[in-house]
Backbone as JSON, one array per atom type, in Angstrom:
{
  "sequence": "MEMMNLVTSPFGIGEKVIFELLKRGETVFTIFISPKDVPMSFLGKINLKYGFLKFDHELNIGKILPKKIKNIFHLYEAYTGALPNLFKSNTLATLLLLDWAKSSSVSKFIYLSSGEVYGQGQALRENSAYNPRSFYATTKFEAEILLRFYKSFEINTVRLFFPFGRDLNQGYMANLVQSIQSDNPVETEYGVIAPTFIDDVIEPLIKIREIKGNQIFNICGGSIQVSALINEISEIYNKAPKNVKIGKTELFGDNAKAKELLGYKETPLQEALRSCFEKKHANNRRSE",
  "N": [[-2.14, 22.13, 17.94], [-3.88, 19.06, 18.38], [-3.88, 16.38, 16.18], [-6.05, 13.89, 14.87], [-5.31, 11.79, 13.11], [-2.49, 10.77, 11.29], [-1.49, 10.42, 8.04], [0.74, 8.93, 5.99], [1.06, 8.94, 3.27], [-0.42, 10.69, 0.63], [-1.49, 9.67, -1.6], [-2.92, 7.2, -3.91], [-3.79, 4.43, -2.02], [-3.59, 5.94, 0.31], [-4.88, 8.41, -0.21], [-7.56, 7.57, -0.45], [-7.99, 6.63, 2.09], [-7.68, 9.02, 3.55], [-9.85, 10.65, 2.63], [-12.02, 9.1, 3.48], [-11.7, 9.25, 6.21], [-12.04, 11.95, 6.63], [-14.63, 12.24, 5.81], [-15.85, 11.02, 7.91], [-15.64, 12.96, 9.78], [-13.21, 13.3, 11.07], [-9.96, 14.59, 12.04], [-7.08, 15.07, 9.94], [-3.69, 14.78, 9.17], [-1.34, 15.05, 6.52], [1.32, 14.24, 4.13], [3.14, 15.83, 1.63], [5.51, 15.95, -1.15], [6.12, 18.38, -2.2], [4.71, 21.75, -2.55], [3.55, 21.86, -5.13], [2.6, 19.4, -5.61], [0.11, 19.12, -4.39], [-3.22, 18.33, -4.79], [-6.16, 19.81, -6.27], [-8.35, 18.85, -5.08], [-7.76, 18.62, -2.36], [-7.69, 21.11, -1.29], [-8.91, 23.7, 0.86], [-10.18, 22.17, 2.82], [-11.35, 21.86, 6.05], [-10.7, 20.12, 8.15], [-8.3, 18.97, 7.33], [-4.85, 19.03, 7.22], [-1.58, 19.65, 6.03], [1.96, 18.97, 5.37], [5.36, 19.36, 4.07], [7.7, 17.1, 2.79], [10.52, 15.05, 2.06], [10.79, 11.75, 2.2], [12.93, 10.16, 1.56], [15.13, 11.8, 1.93], [15.05, 13.46, 4.17], [16.07, 13.66, 7.58], [15.22, 14.77, 9.97], [12.26, 14.45, 10.66], [10.41, 15.35, 12.37], [10.17, 18.05, 12.38], [8.18, 19.0, 10.71], [5.9, 17.72, 11.34], [2.83, 17.43, 13.31], [2.64, 18.22, 16.84], [1.31, 16.35, 18.43], [-0.26, 13.29, 17.8], [-2.78, 10.87, 17.34], [-3.35, 8.48, 15.85], [-1.32, 6.7, 13.51], [-1.16, 6.1, 10.17], [0.98, 4.48, 8.44], [1.6, 4.57, 5.32], [3.25, 5.25, 3.25], [5.6, 4.37, 0.72], [8.24, 3.15, -1.45], [8.48, 1.47, -4.45], [10.09, 0.88, -6.73], [13.36, 1.88, -7.92], [16.56, 3.44, -7.18], [18.67, 1.41, -5.1], [19.66, 2.49, -2.56], [17.77, 4.56, -2.19], [15.38, 3.15, -2.01], [15.84, 1.85, 0.41], [16.06, 4.02, 2.16], [13.51, 5.08, 1.91], [11.68, 3.08, 2.59], [12.71, 1.6, 4.86], [14.44, 3.15, 6.55], [12.89, 5.56, 6.78], [10.65, 4.46, 8.13], [11.81, 3.74, 10.59], [12.6, 6.3, 11.55], [10.07, 7.46, 11.8], [8.83, 5.83, 13.68], [10.47, 6.38, 15.92], [9.91, 9.1, 16.24], [7.17, 8.86, 16.87], [7.25, 7.84, 19.36], [7.54, 9.9, 21.14], [5.23, 11.41, 20.9], [2.62, 11.07, 21.77], [1.28, 8.98, 20.51], [-1.17, 6.49, 19.94], [-1.91, 4.39, 18.21], [-0.19, 2.65, 15.74], [-0.19, 1.97, 12.44], [1.04, -0.1, 10.16], [1.71, -0.39, 6.76], [2.68, -3.1, 5.24], [4.0, -5.66, 3.04], [2.85, -8.46, 1.15], [4.87, -9.58, -0.17], [6.98, -10.08, 1.55], [6.94, -12.66, 2.38], [7.94, -14.12, 0.19], [7.47, -16.62, -1.22], [4.88, -19.14, -1.68], [1.83, -20.89, -0.75], [-1.45, -20.01, 0.26], [-0.67, -18.58, 2.57], [-0.28, -18.04, 6.04], [-0.4, -15.63, 8.72], [1.61, -16.29, 10.47], [3.51, -17.55, 8.86], [6.82, -18.24, 7.5], [9.3, -15.7, 6.84], [10.67, -14.82, 3.69], [11.97, -12.93, 1.83], [12.37, -12.01, -1.56], [13.15, -9.99, -3.22], [14.82, -6.74, -3.42], [13.06, -4.67, -2.68], [11.11, -6.1, -1.19], [12.72, -7.01, 0.91], [13.42, -4.61, 2.2], [10.91, -3.93, 3.29], [10.55, -6.18, 4.98], [12.72, -5.68, 6.73], [11.81, -3.29, 7.91], [9.57, -4.3, 9.27], [10.87, -5.83, 11.19], [12.03, -3.76, 12.73], [9.79, -2.75, 13.99], [9.38, -4.23, 16.25], [10.84, -3.25, 18.36], [9.61, -1.17, 19.61], [7.51, -0.22, 22.13], [5.7, 1.49, 23.32], [3.3, 2.14, 22.11], [0.52, 0.74, 20.39], [0.96, -1.53, 17.69], [0.0, -2.4, 14.53], [0.21, -4.46, 11.78], [-0.22, -4.68, 8.32], [-0.09, -6.96, 5.78], [-0.08, -6.52, 2.57], [-1.05, -7.96, -0.45], [-0.02, -7.64, -3.73], [-1.33, -5.09, -4.66], [-3.77, -3.2, -6.52], [-5.28, -0.49, -8.33], [-7.26, 2.26, -9.55], [-5.89, 4.7, -9.02], [-3.43, 3.98, -8.2], [-0.15, 3.98, -8.82], [2.25, 2.6, -8.7], [4.05, -0.47, -8.11], [3.78, -4.08, -8.36], [1.42, -4.82, -9.87], [0.76, -2.4, -11.18], [3.05, -2.11, -12.79], [2.87, -4.36, -14.37], [0.48, -3.86, -15.8], [1.22, -1.49, -17.09], [3.24, -2.52, -18.82], [1.75, -4.21, -20.52], [-0.07, -2.35, -21.63], [1.62, -0.7, -23.04], [2.71, -2.26, -24.95], [5.04, -3.54, -24.34], [7.58, -6.03, -23.54], [6.57, -8.7, -21.41], [7.66, -9.91, -18.5], [7.9, -12.04, -15.8], [8.55, -13.38, -12.57], [6.56, -14.79, -11.29], [4.03, -17.23, -11.14], [1.52, -17.7, -10.09], [-0.49, -15.46, -8.3], [-2.02, -13.17, -5.89], [-3.97, -10.79, -6.56], [-4.99, -7.64, -5.2], [-7.69, -5.48, -4.75], [-7.61, -2.06, -4.19], [-9.7, -0.55, -3.28], [-11.11, -2.25, -1.61], [-9.65, -2.3, 0.63], [-9.75, -0.1, 2.23], [-11.74, 0.24, 4.35], [-11.13, -1.98, 6.17], [-8.53, -1.08, 6.94], [-9.04, 1.21, 8.36], [-10.69, 0.2, 10.41], [-8.98, -1.28, 11.8], [-7.97, 0.13, 13.88], [-9.55, -0.44, 16.02], [-8.58, -2.73, 17.01], [-7.14, -4.59, 19.67], [-3.97, -4.63, 21.14], [-0.9, -5.84, 19.54], [-1.03, -6.86, 16.23], [-0.92, -8.84, 13.22], [-1.99, -8.8, 9.88], [-3.01, -10.45, 7.0], [-3.98, -9.17, 3.89], [-5.55, -9.88, 1.04], [-6.57, -10.67, -2.31], [-8.33, -13.29, -4.1], [-6.43, -16.16, -5.37], [-4.84, -16.35, -8.59], [-3.86, -17.62, -11.77], [-1.07, -16.16, -13.36], [-0.95, -16.05, -16.06], [-3.64, -16.11, -16.79], [-4.5, -13.73, -15.62], [-3.01, -11.84, -17.09], [-4.28, -12.23, -19.52], [-6.88, -11.24, -18.95], [-6.33, -8.54, -18.38], [-5.22, -7.78, -20.88], [-7.4, -8.02, -22.55], [-9.0, -6.02, -21.71], [-7.56, -3.73, -22.49], [-7.44, -4.27, -25.19], [-5.22, -5.54, -26.26], [-2.49, -7.65, -27.32], [-0.11, -9.19, -25.97], [3.09, -10.19, -27.15], [5.58, -11.06, -26.37], [5.96, -12.83, -23.86], [6.97, -13.93, -20.7], [6.59, -16.16, -18.2], [7.05, -17.01, -14.86], [7.39, -19.57, -12.26], [6.91, -19.19, -9.59], [4.77, -19.18, -6.84], [2.66, -17.08, -4.99], [0.56, -16.39, -2.59], [-1.88, -15.49, -0.12], [-3.58, -16.44, 3.04], [-6.52, -15.01, 3.96], [-8.27, -15.16, 6.06], [-8.25, -14.23, 8.67], [-8.31, -11.46, 8.41], [-10.78, -11.2, 7.28], [-12.46, -12.08, 9.32], [-11.92, -10.48, 11.63], [-11.59, -7.84, 10.7], [-13.53, -7.4, 8.89], [-13.05, -7.67, 6.14], [-13.78, -7.69, 2.71], [-13.92, -9.12, -0.5], [-13.95, -7.68, -3.76], [-15.2, -9.21, -6.63], [-12.67, -10.35, -8.89], [-12.62, -9.92, -11.74], [-14.57, -7.97, -12.02], [-13.47, -5.93, -10.46], [-11.05, -5.41, -11.84], [-12.11, -4.41, -14.28], [-13.64, -2.28, -13.44], [-11.59, -0.65, -12.61], [-9.47, -0.44, -14.65], [-10.8, -0.22, -17.17], [-12.09, 2.3, -16.99], [-9.8, 3.9, -16.64], [-8.44, 3.4, -19.02], [-10.36, 4.43, -20.85], [-10.26, 7.13, -20.1], [-7.61, 7.7, -20.78], [-7.76, 7.39, -23.58], [-9.53, 9.46, -24.27], [-7.86, 11.62, -23.71], [-5.95, 11.6, -25.66]],
  "CA": [[-3.41, 21.41, 17.75], [-3.73, 17.6, 18.27], [-4.56, 15.83, 15.02], [-6.42, 12.54, 15.18], [-4.69, 10.82, 12.22], [-1.32, 11.06, 10.37], [-1.48, 9.46, 6.87], [2.03, 9.39, 5.46], [1.03, 9.13, 1.81], [-1.75, 11.22, 0.24], [-1.86, 9.12, -2.97], [-3.4, 5.79, -3.98], [-4.55, 4.01, -0.85], [-3.62, 7.03, 1.31], [-5.9, 9.4, -0.66], [-8.82, 7.02, -0.16], [-8.09, 6.63, 3.58], [-7.85, 10.4, 3.96], [-11.18, 11.16, 2.37], [-12.95, 8.38, 4.3], [-11.58, 9.83, 7.61], [-12.64, 13.31, 6.6], [-16.06, 11.96, 5.72], [-16.36, 10.69, 9.32], [-15.46, 14.13, 10.64], [-11.98, 13.25, 11.81], [-8.88, 15.43, 11.56], [-6.06, 14.3, 9.24], [-2.48, 15.44, 8.65], [-0.68, 14.22, 5.51], [2.65, 14.77, 3.71], [3.46, 15.95, 0.21], [6.87, 16.25, -1.37], [6.21, 19.83, -2.46], [3.4, 22.38, -2.77], [2.96, 21.64, -6.47], [1.92, 18.11, -5.63], [-1.15, 19.14, -3.72], [-4.29, 18.35, -5.81], [-7.28, 20.71, -5.94], [-9.38, 18.19, -4.17], [-7.3, 18.74, -1.01], [-7.74, 22.46, -0.9], [-10.07, 24.18, 1.55], [-10.85, 21.23, 3.77], [-11.1, 22.4, 7.39], [-10.03, 19.1, 9.03], [-7.16, 18.44, 6.63], [-3.66, 19.79, 7.19], [-0.41, 18.94, 5.43], [3.31, 19.55, 5.36], [6.15, 18.95, 2.89], [8.82, 16.33, 3.28], [10.97, 13.96, 1.22], [11.13, 10.67, 3.15], [14.23, 9.52, 1.24], [16.11, 12.79, 2.08], [14.97, 14.21, 5.39], [16.25, 12.88, 8.79], [14.45, 15.41, 11.02], [10.88, 14.53, 10.14], [9.55, 15.93, 13.37], [10.05, 19.48, 12.21], [7.0, 19.39, 9.92], [4.72, 16.99, 11.84], [2.11, 18.02, 14.51], [3.27, 17.75, 18.11], [0.58, 15.26, 18.93], [-1.04, 12.47, 16.88], [-3.34, 9.71, 17.97], [-3.17, 7.29, 14.98], [-0.48, 6.88, 12.36], [-1.28, 5.17, 9.05], [2.16, 4.6, 7.65], [1.33, 3.95, 4.01], [4.25, 5.65, 2.3], [6.61, 3.4, 0.33], [8.77, 3.18, -2.78], [8.56, 0.08, -4.99], [11.26, 0.75, -7.5], [14.33, 2.98, -7.85], [17.9, 3.09, -6.71], [18.51, 0.67, -3.86], [19.74, 3.32, -1.4], [16.53, 5.3, -2.03], [14.41, 2.18, -1.49], [16.12, 1.63, 1.84], [15.74, 5.2, 2.92], [12.02, 5.39, 1.84], [10.91, 2.0, 3.23], [13.19, 1.13, 6.13], [14.89, 4.31, 7.45], [11.75, 6.39, 7.11], [9.87, 3.83, 9.11], [12.5, 3.92, 11.85], [12.47, 7.67, 11.99], [8.7, 7.67, 12.18], [8.65, 5.12, 14.98], [11.14, 7.12, 17.0], [9.14, 10.32, 16.49], [5.91, 8.48, 17.49], [7.46, 7.5, 20.78], [7.38, 11.05, 21.99], [4.17, 12.22, 20.29], [1.31, 10.72, 22.27], [0.65, 8.1, 19.58], [-1.81, 5.32, 20.51], [-1.9, 3.3, 17.25], [0.74, 2.75, 14.6], [-0.61, 1.0, 11.45], [2.07, -0.15, 9.17], [1.4, -1.13, 5.54], [3.78, -3.94, 4.67], [3.74, -6.33, 1.75], [2.8, -9.95, 1.07], [6.12, -10.08, -0.8], [7.91, -10.47, 2.59], [6.93, -14.14, 2.39], [8.72, -14.64, -0.86], [6.72, -17.59, -2.05], [4.04, -20.03, -0.83], [0.36, -20.98, -0.98], [-2.32, -19.85, 1.38], [0.24, -18.25, 3.66], [-0.86, -17.4, 7.18], [0.4, -14.54, 9.32], [2.82, -16.82, 11.19], [4.41, -18.21, 7.96], [8.15, -17.72, 7.52], [9.76, -14.7, 5.94], [11.69, -15.23, 2.69], [11.91, -11.9, 0.88], [13.18, -12.33, -2.75], [13.58, -8.76, -3.9], [15.23, -5.71, -2.5], [11.91, -4.05, -2.09], [10.52, -6.96, -0.1], [13.72, -7.03, 1.98], [13.24, -3.31, 2.95], [9.71, -4.11, 4.05], [10.88, -7.11, 6.06], [13.51, -4.99, 7.71], [10.93, -2.39, 8.64], [8.77, -5.08, 10.21], [11.74, -6.19, 12.34], [12.15, -2.58, 13.61], [8.56, -2.51, 14.82], [9.43, -5.03, 17.46], [11.63, -2.54, 19.38], [8.78, -0.04, 20.08], [6.51, -0.79, 22.96], [4.88, 2.5, 24.03], [2.03, 2.29, 21.43], [0.13, -0.49, 19.71], [1.43, -1.55, 16.31], [-0.65, -3.38, 13.7], [0.89, -4.63, 10.48], [-1.05, -5.24, 7.21], [0.7, -7.44, 4.68], [-0.93, -6.35, 1.41], [-0.57, -8.64, -1.58], [-0.21, -7.21, -5.07], [-2.46, -4.17, -4.74], [-4.07, -2.5, -7.78], [-6.38, 0.44, -8.26], [-7.22, 3.31, -10.56], [-5.02, 5.77, -8.64], [-2.2, 3.4, -7.69], [0.77, 4.01, -10.0], [3.45, 1.89, -8.55], [3.81, -1.83, -7.6], [3.83, -5.13, -9.33], [0.3, -4.82, -10.82], [0.88, -1.21, -12.0], [4.08, -2.34, -13.73], [2.32, -5.34, -15.32], [-0.5, -3.16, -16.66], [1.97, -0.64, -17.96], [3.91, -3.29, -19.83], [0.71, -4.67, -21.47], [-0.67, -1.24, -22.33], [2.61, -0.07, -23.87], [3.24, -3.29, -25.89], [6.41, -3.92, -23.94], [7.67, -7.47, -23.14], [6.06, -9.03, -20.06], [8.52, -10.95, -17.86], [7.6, -12.11, -14.43], [8.95, -14.62, -11.87], [5.39, -15.33, -10.65], [3.08, -18.05, -11.92], [0.24, -17.52, -9.37], [-0.46, -14.4, -7.33], [-3.29, -12.8, -5.28], [-4.14, -9.32, -6.67], [-5.93, -7.04, -4.24], [-8.28, -4.2, -5.16], [-7.37, -1.21, -3.1], [-10.98, -0.02, -2.71], [-11.52, -3.17, -0.63], [-8.71, -2.29, 1.75], [-9.88, 1.14, 3.09], [-12.5, 0.03, 5.6], [-10.3, -2.73, 7.12], [-7.38, -0.32, 7.45], [-9.58, 2.15, 9.4], [-11.23, -0.63, 11.47], [-7.85, -1.89, 12.56], [-7.75, 0.94, 15.07], [-10.29, -1.03, 17.09], [-7.99, -3.99, 17.47], [-6.34, -4.47, 20.89], [-2.67, -5.29, 21.09], [-0.2, -5.89, 18.25], [-1.51, -7.88, 15.39], [-0.53, -8.89, 11.81], [-3.11, -9.25, 9.0], [-2.84, -10.62, 5.52], [-5.07, -8.69, 3.09], [-5.26, -10.27, -0.32], [-7.59, -11.19, -3.09], [-8.17, -14.73, -4.46], [-5.33, -16.53, -6.22], [-5.11, -16.45, -10.04], [-2.73, -17.82, -12.64], [-0.63, -14.93, -13.96], [-1.31, -16.08, -17.48], [-5.1, -15.74, -16.89], [-4.5, -12.29, -15.28], [-2.55, -11.14, -18.31], [-5.36, -12.26, -20.57], [-7.9, -10.33, -18.5], [-5.91, -7.14, -18.6], [-5.03, -7.6, -22.33], [-8.73, -7.91, -23.14], [-9.48, -4.63, -21.39], [-6.83, -2.8, -23.3], [-7.48, -4.72, -26.58], [-3.85, -5.8, -26.59], [-2.05, -9.09, -27.42], [1.33, -9.24, -25.75], [3.74, -11.24, -27.89], [6.75, -11.52, -25.75], [5.56, -13.02, -22.43], [7.71, -14.96, -19.99], [5.94, -16.33, -16.87], [7.77, -17.96, -13.94], [6.67, -20.64, -11.56], [6.7, -18.85, -8.2], [3.39, -18.92, -6.37], [2.6, -16.24, -3.76], [-0.81, -15.92, -2.19], [-2.06, -15.62, 1.33], [-4.83, -16.75, 3.64], [-7.08, -13.78, 4.42], [-9.38, -15.45, 6.94], [-8.15, -13.44, 9.88], [-8.78, -10.09, 8.04], [-12.25, -11.32, 7.05], [-13.17, -12.3, 10.56], [-11.72, -9.37, 12.6], [-11.66, -6.53, 10.08], [-14.64, -7.38, 7.94], [-12.54, -7.53, 4.8], [-14.55, -8.36, 1.7], [-13.26, -9.03, -1.86], [-14.72, -7.5, -4.93], [-14.72, -10.17, -7.68], [-11.47, -9.85, -9.59], [-12.92, -9.44, -13.07], [-15.31, -6.75, -11.78], [-12.52, -4.94, -9.93], [-10.19, -5.05, -12.94], [-12.78, -3.64, -15.31], [-13.95, -0.93, -12.91], [-10.38, 0.15, -12.51], [-8.7, -0.2, -15.83], [-11.66, 0.25, -18.24], [-12.24, 3.72, -16.82], [-8.55, 4.5, -16.87], [-8.27, 3.23, -20.45], [-11.25, 5.37, -21.52], [-9.7, 8.47, -19.89], [-6.39, 7.86, -21.6], [-8.1, 7.59, -25.01], [-10.05, 10.81, -24.47], [-6.81, 12.62, -23.68], [-5.08, 11.5, -26.83]],
  "C": [[-3.1, 19.88, 17.61], [-4.5, 17.14, 17.08], [-4.9, 14.33, 15.36], [-5.66, 11.59, 14.38], [-3.51, 11.47, 11.4], [-1.36, 10.01, 9.31], [-0.26, 9.86, 6.08], [2.09, 9.38, 3.93], [-0.38, 9.64, 1.43], [-2.2, 10.68, -1.11], [-2.26, 7.66, -2.84], [-4.18, 5.44, -2.79], [-4.66, 5.14, 0.18], [-4.69, 8.06, 0.97], [-7.27, 8.83, -0.21], [-9.08, 6.93, 1.33], [-8.37, 8.02, 4.07], [-9.3, 10.86, 3.82], [-12.24, 10.39, 3.15], [-12.91, 8.92, 5.73], [-12.25, 11.17, 7.63], [-14.18, 13.22, 6.58], [-16.7, 11.66, 7.09], [-16.08, 11.8, 10.25], [-14.15, 14.13, 11.47], [-10.92, 14.19, 11.18], [-7.76, 14.56, 10.97], [-4.87, 15.22, 8.92], [-1.75, 14.51, 7.65], [0.57, 14.91, 5.01], [2.78, 14.7, 2.21], [4.98, 16.21, 0.04], [7.05, 17.74, -1.51], [4.9, 20.42, -2.65], [2.73, 22.11, -4.08], [2.25, 20.29, -6.6], [0.61, 18.07, -5.03], [-2.3, 19.26, -4.69], [-5.38, 19.34, -5.33], [-8.25, 20.16, -4.95], [-9.01, 18.27, -2.68], [-7.43, 20.15, -0.45], [-9.02, 22.82, -0.19], [-10.8, 23.26, 2.51], [-10.42, 21.53, 5.13], [-10.38, 21.4, 8.2], [-8.8, 18.51, 8.43], [-6.0, 19.47, 6.66], [-2.54, 19.02, 6.49], [0.85, 19.72, 5.43], [4.1, 18.95, 4.15], [7.43, 18.35, 3.36], [9.19, 15.29, 2.23], [11.49, 12.88, 2.14], [12.5, 10.11, 2.9], [15.38, 10.57, 1.33], [16.17, 13.29, 3.52], [15.15, 13.29, 6.64], [15.45, 13.43, 9.94], [13.03, 15.54, 10.62], [10.01, 15.28, 11.11], [9.27, 17.42, 13.15], [8.77, 19.92, 11.43], [5.72, 18.65, 10.43], [4.05, 17.65, 13.09], [2.81, 17.47, 15.77], [2.53, 16.48, 18.67], [-0.34, 14.59, 17.9], [-1.59, 11.22, 17.58], [-3.1, 8.42, 17.15], [-2.25, 7.63, 13.82], [-0.85, 5.76, 11.37], [-0.04, 5.36, 8.19], [2.1, 3.82, 6.33], [2.37, 4.3, 2.98], [5.27, 4.5, 1.97], [7.13, 3.7, -1.11], [8.93, 1.79, -3.27], [9.75, -0.13, -5.9], [12.17, 1.96, -7.41], [15.69, 2.48, -7.42], [17.83, 2.44, -5.34], [18.68, 1.49, -2.6], [18.4, 4.08, -1.09], [15.41, 4.35, -1.52], [14.61, 1.93, 0.04], [15.7, 2.74, 2.63], [14.21, 5.34, 2.99], [11.27, 4.34, 2.66], [11.38, 1.61, 4.62], [13.58, 2.31, 7.09], [13.76, 5.17, 7.75], [10.8, 5.77, 8.18], [10.5, 3.94, 10.48], [12.42, 5.29, 12.4], [11.03, 8.0, 12.52], [8.34, 7.02, 13.47], [9.24, 5.87, 16.09], [10.42, 8.38, 17.31], [7.85, 9.98, 17.3], [6.02, 8.27, 18.98], [7.29, 8.68, 21.72], [6.2, 11.97, 21.58], [2.77, 11.81, 20.64], [0.52, 9.77, 21.32], [0.03, 6.86, 20.27], [-1.71, 4.11, 19.52], [-0.95, 3.62, 16.09], [0.33, 1.61, 13.59], [0.31, 0.99, 10.33], [1.67, -1.03, 7.97], [2.63, -1.85, 4.99], [3.34, -4.64, 3.43], [3.72, -7.83, 1.89], [4.1, -10.49, 0.49], [7.19, -10.41, 0.27], [7.97, -11.97, 2.7], [7.76, -14.8, 1.37], [7.99, -15.55, -1.8], [5.94, -18.52, -1.05], [2.58, -19.89, -1.15], [-0.38, -20.83, 0.29], [-1.57, -19.58, 2.65], [-0.51, -17.63, 4.8], [0.13, -16.41, 7.79], [1.64, -15.04, 10.04], [3.7, -17.63, 10.23], [5.8, -17.51, 7.91], [8.41, -16.65, 6.53], [10.73, -15.3, 4.92], [11.65, -14.21, 1.59], [12.84, -12.18, -0.34], [13.67, -11.18, -3.54], [14.09, -7.76, -2.91], [14.12, -5.0, -1.91], [11.33, -4.82, -0.93], [11.43, -7.06, 1.11], [13.57, -5.75, 2.85], [11.95, -3.34, 3.8], [9.82, -5.04, 5.22], [11.69, -6.44, 7.1], [12.74, -3.98, 8.55], [10.08, -3.13, 9.62], [9.6, -5.47, 11.45], [11.87, -5.05, 13.33], [10.98, -2.37, 14.5], [8.6, -3.18, 16.16], [10.08, -4.3, 18.64], [10.87, -1.34, 19.98], [7.59, -0.51, 20.84], [5.49, 0.21, 23.57], [3.59, 2.74, 23.31], [1.77, 0.97, 20.75], [0.45, -0.43, 18.25], [0.65, -2.66, 15.55], [-0.06, -3.31, 12.31], [-0.1, -5.26, 9.48], [-0.09, -5.62, 6.11], [-0.24, -7.5, 3.45], [-0.31, -7.02, 0.23], [-1.0, -8.0, -2.91], [-1.38, -6.24, -5.33], [-2.58, -3.51, -6.13], [-5.23, -1.57, -7.55], [-6.18, 1.53, -9.3], [-6.2, 4.39, -10.32], [-3.68, 5.27, -8.04], [-1.28, 3.22, -8.83], [2.06, 3.41, -9.82], [3.13, 0.5, -7.95], [3.83, -2.82, -8.72], [2.68, -5.08, -10.35], [0.35, -3.59, -11.71], [1.9, -1.46, -13.09], [3.66, -3.37, -14.83], [1.32, -4.72, -16.3], [0.21, -2.25, -17.61], [2.66, -1.37, -19.13], [2.89, -3.72, -20.96], [0.15, -3.45, -22.31], [0.31, -0.61, -23.3], [3.24, -1.03, -24.86], [4.69, -3.66, -25.58], [6.44, -5.44, -23.54], [7.22, -7.64, -21.7], [6.84, -10.17, -19.57], [8.27, -10.95, -16.38], [8.04, -13.44, -13.84], [7.73, -15.43, -11.37], [4.57, -16.09, -11.64], [1.67, -17.95, -11.39], [0.46, -16.43, -8.36], [-1.93, -14.12, -6.82], [-3.5, -11.32, -5.4], [-5.23, -8.83, -5.7], [-6.4, -5.66, -4.64], [-8.24, -3.23, -3.99], [-8.63, -0.59, -2.48], [-11.51, -0.96, -1.56], [-10.78, -3.06, 0.7], [-8.99, -1.2, 2.74], [-10.61, 0.86, 4.38], [-11.76, -0.86, 6.61], [-9.18, -1.94, 7.74], [-7.87, 0.57, 8.56], [-10.06, 1.33, 10.6], [-10.15, -1.18, 12.33], [-7.57, -1.08, 13.77], [-8.49, 0.42, 16.28], [-9.66, -2.23, 17.71], [-7.11, -3.75, 18.67], [-5.04, -5.22, 20.7], [-2.06, -5.21, 19.72], [-0.59, -7.07, 17.45], [-0.98, -7.74, 13.92], [-1.72, -9.46, 11.02], [-2.64, -9.39, 7.59], [-4.14, -10.05, 4.87], [-4.74, -9.03, 1.65], [-6.58, -10.77, -0.96], [-7.42, -12.68, -3.24], [-6.97, -14.95, -5.41], [-5.77, -16.67, -7.64], [-3.8, -16.74, -10.72], [-2.34, -16.46, -13.31], [-1.02, -14.92, -15.44], [-2.74, -15.62, -17.71], [-5.22, -14.27, -16.59], [-4.09, -11.47, -16.48], [-3.61, -11.12, -19.42], [-6.48, -11.33, -20.22], [-7.54, -8.84, -18.8], [-5.74, -6.81, -20.11], [-6.36, -7.35, -23.04], [-9.32, -6.5, -22.9], [-8.86, -3.6, -22.3], [-6.77, -3.16, -24.78], [-6.07, -4.86, -27.09], [-3.6, -7.28, -26.64], [-0.6, -9.15, -27.22], [1.96, -10.42, -26.47], [4.9, -11.8, -27.24], [6.5, -11.67, -24.2], [6.35, -14.22, -21.84], [7.19, -15.07, -18.54], [6.75, -17.36, -16.11], [6.86, -18.88, -13.24], [6.41, -20.31, -10.07], [5.3, -18.55, -7.9], [3.45, -18.16, -5.13], [1.22, -15.76, -3.55], [-1.03, -16.27, -0.77], [-3.45, -16.19, 1.73], [-5.37, -15.49, 4.33], [-8.18, -13.98, 5.47], [-9.42, -14.58, 8.12], [-8.68, -11.98, 9.6], [-10.27, -10.05, 7.81], [-12.96, -11.33, 8.41], [-13.02, -11.09, 11.47], [-11.86, -8.0, 11.95], [-12.81, -6.35, 9.07], [-14.2, -7.19, 6.48], [-13.4, -8.4, 3.83], [-13.98, -8.11, 0.33], [-14.33, -8.66, -2.93], [-14.29, -8.56, -5.93], [-13.67, -9.63, -8.57], [-11.79, -9.23, -10.92], [-13.65, -8.08, -12.98], [-14.33, -5.6, -11.39], [-11.59, -4.47, -11.09], [-10.79, -4.09, -13.94], [-13.15, -2.27, -14.7], [-12.76, -0.02, -12.77], [-9.8, 0.55, -13.83], [-9.51, 0.2, -17.07], [-11.82, 1.76, -18.21], [-10.9, 4.43, -17.14], [-8.16, 4.52, -18.34], [-9.07, 4.24, -21.21], [-10.77, 6.81, -21.32], [-8.5, 8.73, -20.69], [-6.72, 8.09, -23.04], [-8.7, 8.93, -25.28], [-8.98, 11.9, -24.48], [-5.86, 12.56, -24.82], [-5.45, 12.49, -27.9]]
}
């Protein structure tokens, strides 16, 4: 059976993409680590199929994937962990998927990269220089380099800046929120960033399939001082972090291209933070 879409992560952004595609009547194949990770919401959906694979362990990924796929949304990544596992999850897994796509009738390969590949800078455009400052960012940069060697399908890259959302449990913003919520010290090299609400990303990611040729897009929210961001999150959780160290690095992008070609629209940051973390905070309190 030919599946319309492969989504390499069923969590966070991937889950939202999957359900939007299913809502449109499209077929989707996705990947879990093991059967116990499949949520009830995924069961019994006619147009949804899934397999089981550990991207940081398996070299023969083709054994569980459909023989033919039209569109690949490569959203899987690891943000923290042992360095070899980050390399396998972010760089090697991308290489293996690209090589598999070459023989699987793929038309579109959509790669979710990171704004962190730029390292630092203000209002960065898609042609700004790379300067990754962390191992995570370096693995995403390396994966982007690999994309250049595959010509048999169109590849579109989304550089996503500091994503956050109710169901996104890894990344810079998730770590920041966890530190505030748990009364842990907050230490960051950044002084200004551009947080991005993942709910705003789903439509542009799907629309990117209409783009002709290979393109790169920055998707990011507006810039904000990290000190102000910490204050916003602290107010939601009724916390007052005492040990806070904020750096001077500024990292935010220019999203004009994504707005023009993909229809990207930003939810106001305060509204997005509250819709995300107030509900999460309320759920956590009810479960205590």
